[in-house]
N, C-alpha and C positions, 0 to 999 in steps of 0.2 A: 504493499500500499504506500502511495506517495505521502510525504509529510504534509501537515497542515500549512507549514511555512517553508519557503525556499530561501536559502541564503545566496545572495549575489554580491560577492565582495563584501563591502561594509553594510549593505542593505539587506533587510529581512522583509520579504514580500509574501503575502498569502498566496499559496499555490494556485487556488482557484482564480484569483485576480490575474496572476501572471500568465497562466495558460490561456485564459479567455482573451487577454490582450494580444497574445501571440497569434491566436486563431483569427481575430479581427484584423490584425495587421497583415497576416498572410493572405487573407481573403481580399483585402483592399488592394494589395500589390497585384494579385492575379487579375482582379477586375479592372484596374487602371491600366494594366499592360495591354489589355485588349484595345484601349483607346489611346495608346502611346502616351499615357500619363497626361492626358489633356486636362487642363485646369478646370474646365466646365464640368467634366465628368467627376473630378475630384470633389468640387463643391456640392454637386448633387448627391454623391455617396455620403459626404459628411452630414448633410442634412438628414438623410435616411438613417444614419447611425444615431444621431442625436434623438430623433423622434422614436426610433426603435428602443433605445435605452430607457426613455421615459415611460413608454407604454409597457415595456417588459417589467419594469418595477411596479407600476400601477396594478398590472394584472396579477403579479405575484402577491401583492398586498391584499387584493380582493379575494384571491383563492385561499389566503391564510388569515382572513379577517378575525377568526376566533382568537388569534394571537395578537394581531396588530390593533384590534379594538381595545385591548388593555394595555398596549404599548405604543400609543400613537406618536410618541416622540421619536420612535425608530423608523417611521415610515420612510423618510428620506435619508436614513443612515445607510448608505450603500456599502460602507465598510463592514457592516454586519452581514452582507451577502443578500442574495435573493433576487434573481431575475428570471422571469418566465419566458421560455423560448417562443411561445405562441405570440405573446405580446411584442417581443423583439422582432419576430418576422412580420407581423401585421404592421407594426409601427414602421419598420423599414420599408416595406412596399408602399404603404400609403404616404409615408414621408417622402419617398423618392418621387411618387407621382405628383404630390403637392408641390414639391420644389421645382420639378420639371414644368409644371403649369405656371407657377409663379414667375419663373425665368422667361417663359414664352411671352407672358404679359408685359413684364418689366423691360425685357430686352428682345423685342420682336425680331430685330435684325440678326441676333445671334443664331448661329448655326449649331443647334444643340444636338447631341447624339439622340436617336430615337429612343423612346422609353422601353420598347421591347428589347433593344440591343443592351440597354443598361441592365435590365433584369437578367438577360442572358449572361452578362459579365459577372453576375453574383452567384452563378450556379455552384461554384466551388465553395462559396461561403456556407452553404447548407451542411455538407458533411464535415468541413474543417471546423467550424464553430461548434458543431455537434460533438465532434471528437474532443475538443478542448473542454467543453462544458462537462461532458461525462467524466473525463480525466480529473477535472477539477473537483467534481463531486466525490470521486474516490478519496480525495484528500480531506474535503470538507465534511463528508458524511451526508450530503444531500442526495435525494433520490434513492434512498436505501431501500433494500428489499424486505419482504415479509420474513419473519423468523420461521425456521424449520426445526423439526425435533432433533435431528442429527445429520451430520454431513455424510455419514456413511450410506444414507439412503439415496444419494444422488450422484451423478457424474461430477468430477471435481471442477469442471468449468461452469456448472450451474449454480453452485453454492460456495460460500466461504464464510469465514468469521470476519465480521466487519462491525463498525460502530455506527450508531445512528447520530443525529445532530446533538443528542444529549450525552454522547460519549459512551453509551452502553454497548458493549461488545457482545455479539451473539451470533450463532450460525444463521445465516440468512441467504436468500436468493441473491446472486450476484448481479443486481440490476444495472449497476454502473458498467459492468463488463458487457452485459447485453447491449447497452447503449453504444459502447465502443464498437462492438461487433457489427450492429446494424449500420452505423455511420461509416465504418470501414468498408463494408460490403458496397454500400452506395458509392463511396469514393472510388472503389476499385472498378465499379461499373462505368463511371465517368471516364476513368483513365483508359479503360479498354475501348470506350467509344472514341476517344480522342486519337487513339492509335489506328483505329479502323478507317477514319475519315479525316481529311484535311480541312473540312468545313468547320468553322467555329460553332459553338453551341448557340442555339437560337432560344426564343422564349419558350417553346414547347418543352425543351430539355429541362428548363428551370421548374416548370409546373409539374412535369412528371417526376422529377427528383424530389420535390416537396411532397407530392402525394405518396411516394414510396416511403420517405422518412416518417411522415405522419402516421402511415399505417403501422410501421415498425414501433413507433412510440406508443401507439394504442395498445399493441400486444404486450409491450413491456409493462404497461400500466397495471395489468392483472397481477403482477409480482411485486409491486411497490407497496411500501408501508408508510412512507412519509405523509403527513397529515395534509388533507385538502378537503374542499367541499365535495359532497356526494350528490349526484343527480340520477334518480332512477336506477340505482345500484351501480352506477359508474362514477369513477373519479372525475373531478372537474377537468383535470387535464386530458382525460380520455375523451370527454365530450368535445373538447377543443381539437383533439387529434382527429376525430371523426369529421368535424366541420371543415378543418383545414384540408384533409384528404379529399373530401367531396368537392370543395371549392377549387382546389388545385387540379383535380381530375377533370372537372367541367372545363376549366380554362385551358388545360392542355389539349383536350379533344377539340374544343372550339377553335383554338389556334391552328390545329392540324387541319381541320375542315376548311378554315379560311385560306390557309396556305394552298390546299389542294385546289380550292375554287379559283384562286388567282392563276395557278398554273394551267 
């Protein structure tokens, strides 16, 4: 298990914060390289990041209101951790679309990269930030699994002894490892696609990738034990997983249909 803190020279940094920052920076580098590090694309991605972070925090607070209702002073204490990936994704997409529209209005003469191309540039952000987030959760104890009676009843990759957010160590489903596997497989699929074709990823690849990741997170949700709101027997994050998977699937097939119609 990674340590809660990572030592970098004279500085001590929370591992979750460090790996999340690395995932974001790597994703931004890959996305901006598609546009030859164009300043306009960088500004649009920066706005998407800011809106994504705000919504990620707000959704985390709402899903865990049983705690934050009694600790309202911690709502904006980001050093305490807590970002919901659904909020980050939705905030990022809508923040990008809003920033794109605002720049079109304020600077109509500027030749902005098309919004579908900007989304396609973020396709690698989905598995990369997912990998960094789940690895960070291994250190911080977030997204932990349900307890099992004994490790001997399961394959070694399915369970392990790990701590929850309260530091209680017990045999549990290795949900963080499940998350790493899902994100890794999606990343591998993207890599294989890039080797089979010289064409850059388009908007459809982004939506298909999001649909696959959301479906994987939905399945992992059945093995998680971290607290959240429950709706009709499903965790709140699972409900959001289903909504995101359906939304992304519809947009992926609509984009594919539109592309086929144009051809």
